N, C-alpha and C positions, 0 to 999 in steps of 0.2 A: 347800444344798438339805436340808430337814428330811424325814427318812424314818422311817416306822414299818414294822416287820416283823411280819407276822401268819402264824403257822404253829403247828399243834398239836404238832409234833415239835421238841423242844429242839435236837437235832443239826442239823436243817435251818435253824433260826434262827441257830445258831452259825455255820454255813457261810456263810449269806448275810451275816451281820454281818462276817465276815472278808473277804469279797469287796468289800463296800461300804466297808470301812475303807481300801481301797487308793485310794479316790477322795478327793482333797484337799478337794473342796467339799461332801462328803456328811456329814451329821450324823445318826446313828441316834438319834432322840430317845426312842423307846420300842419295846417288843415286846409282843406279845399271843399267847396260846395258844389262843384261841377267839373266836368271832364277837362275843359280848357284850362281852368285854374289849377287843376291837378298837375297837368303837364308843366305849367309854369313853375309851381313850387318845387316839383321834382327836379327840374332843371336847375333851380337856384340852390336847393339844399342837398341834393344828391343823397337821398335817404338809403338806408340798407333794406328797409321794408316799407311797403305801402299796404295799408289796410283799406280796401277799396270796395265801395258799393257798386252794384251793377246797374240797376235801373235809376238813371238820372236824366234830367232834361238835357236836350242837346246831345253831346257826345256821351255815350254810356260807358260803363266801366270796362266792358270787353274791348271797346275801341281804344280806350286809354291804355289798356294792357298791351294791345298790338303796337301802339306808338312807342310805349316805353321799351318794348322788346328790341326796337331799332337802335337803342343806345349802346355804346361800346360796353358799358358795365351796367346793365339794367338792374333795378332793385328787385328784391323778392316780392312776390305778390300774395296777399291773403284776401280772397274775396269775402265780403260780408254782406248778405242780402236776405230779404224776407222771402225770396222766390227761389225755392230749391229746383225749379224746372231748368234753371240756367247752369246747373252743376256740371254737366258734361262739357258745355262750351267753355266754362271756366277752366276746367282741367286741360282742355285742348290748348289753352294759352300758356301752359306750363306753370299754372299757379301752384304755390306751395301748399295751400290749404283752402278750404271752402267752409265758411261758417254761416249758419242760418240764424237770423234774428228771431227772438232776442238772444244775443250771444251769451252762452254760459261761461262763467269765469274759467272753469276747468278746460273748456275747449279752446279758449283763447290762449291759455297757458300752454296747452299742447302745441298750438301753432307757433308760439314763440320758441318753444323748445326745439322744434324742427328748424326754425330760422337760425337759431344759435348753432346748431349742428352744421347747417349748410354754410354759414359764414365763418365757421371755425372758431366761434367764441366759446369761452368757458361756460359750462352749465351753471345755472343759478340753483343753489340748493334750497329746497323748500319742503317743509313737512306736509304742505297741501298738494304737492305735485301728484297728479293722477295720470295713469296710462289711458290710452284710448279705450272706449268701451265697444267700438265698432270698427270693422275694416270695410273698405269700399272697393267693390268690384264693378268693372264696366261690362255691360251686356248690350252690345249693339249701340243703340242710341240712348241707353238708359244706364242708371247707376243702381247698384244694389248694396244696401248696408247690411253687413253681417255681424250680429252681436258676437263679441269675443267669447261670451259665456256659452254660445252654441257650438263653438268650434271643437272638434274632436282631435284632428291632427292637421298639420301643414306639411306639404311635401313639395320639394323643389323639382321642377321639370324645365330644363333649358333656362330661358330667361324669366320664366314665370314661377309663381308659387300656387299650387292647387290647395284651396281651402276646403277641407272636408268638414261639413257641419251638419246640424240636425236636419236641415231641409235639402241636402244634396251637396253639390260642390261647385266652386267658382274659381276663376283665375284672378290673381291680383299681380300687379307689377311692383312688388317689393321683394327685397332679398330676405332669404331665410335668416341670415346673420343679423340683420337689423331687427327683425321680428323677435329673435331670441334675446337680443339686448333689451328690447323694450318690454317684453312680456316674460322675462326669465322666471318670475315667480309663478306664472301660470302654466308655462310650457316647458317641457324637458326634451333635450336632444337625445334621440335613440339611434341616430344614424347621421352620416354627413348630409343626407338629403331629407331628413324628417324630424319634425318636432311633434310631440304628442301632448295633449292636455293632461296635466297631472290627475285631475279629478275624473278623467275618462279611463284611466288604467284599471284593468280588471285582473290580469293574470300574466305571469311571465313563464314561458315554457320553452321546450326544445322540440324541433321537428325530428323526423326520422333520421336525418343526417347529423343531428346534434347541434344545429344552428339555433341560436336564441331568437325567440319571437315574442312580441308584446301583443296581448289581446286587450282590446278596448271595448268598453260598453257601447253598444249600438253600432259596432263596426264588424262586419262579417269576416273579412279577411285578416289574417295575422300580419303584423308588420315586422320586418326584419330588424334585429338589433345588432349593431356592430360590436365587436369585442371592446373597442375603445370606450363605448358608452355603457357597457354592461354593468360595471361596478356601480356607477352613479345611479343607474336605473334600479338595481337591486336595493341600494340604500334608500332611494326615494320611496319604494314600495313598502318598506318596513314601517313607514309612518302614515300610510294611507288608511 
């Protein structure tokens, strides 16, 4: 994966370069310290991914992203900034991910994992690989981070997934299938449109018509269990 680093702070570029050097399949092909230089090196090197600061003198990272989007085959973008107030604007530019400085190695690794999936590259196996600890929901002009540990179940509704968590519910624009693949150790499918947190499972019972239902801790209403998922759910509950 060919990567360009864009940041007006030399120390920030150096730290990112060090983190990226740990990835066997990542090649940092160029660096830039401002927006205009970023467009030039991207035009020259045609990277797969640009790790891009937002607040820079002159042309900022958001404008760089808009200019890159005009290319026939624009690179993937991961914003990296100390100012999380820009998060919504960053996602509106179709950014792949948004990292807040100081960047944690596991968050950068997660962003690279997403980039590999988007680019169709083989995953890099690593014992240190960690899943996300939070999901991100848009609320008007704001973003809400939802700890995965607080989620009780996930339910697909049209093109959204409703995240039911300890503090209420929120909509996210991710597919149930991708969430199941990423968090399979934490969530279990009980229906074609529903994943439940394994540690939230309380009881499996049948209603008056004989249909199987899952009862979760902290959730008032029973959730329907499909015949197809019933055996796996029973097996899972044996070990809770």
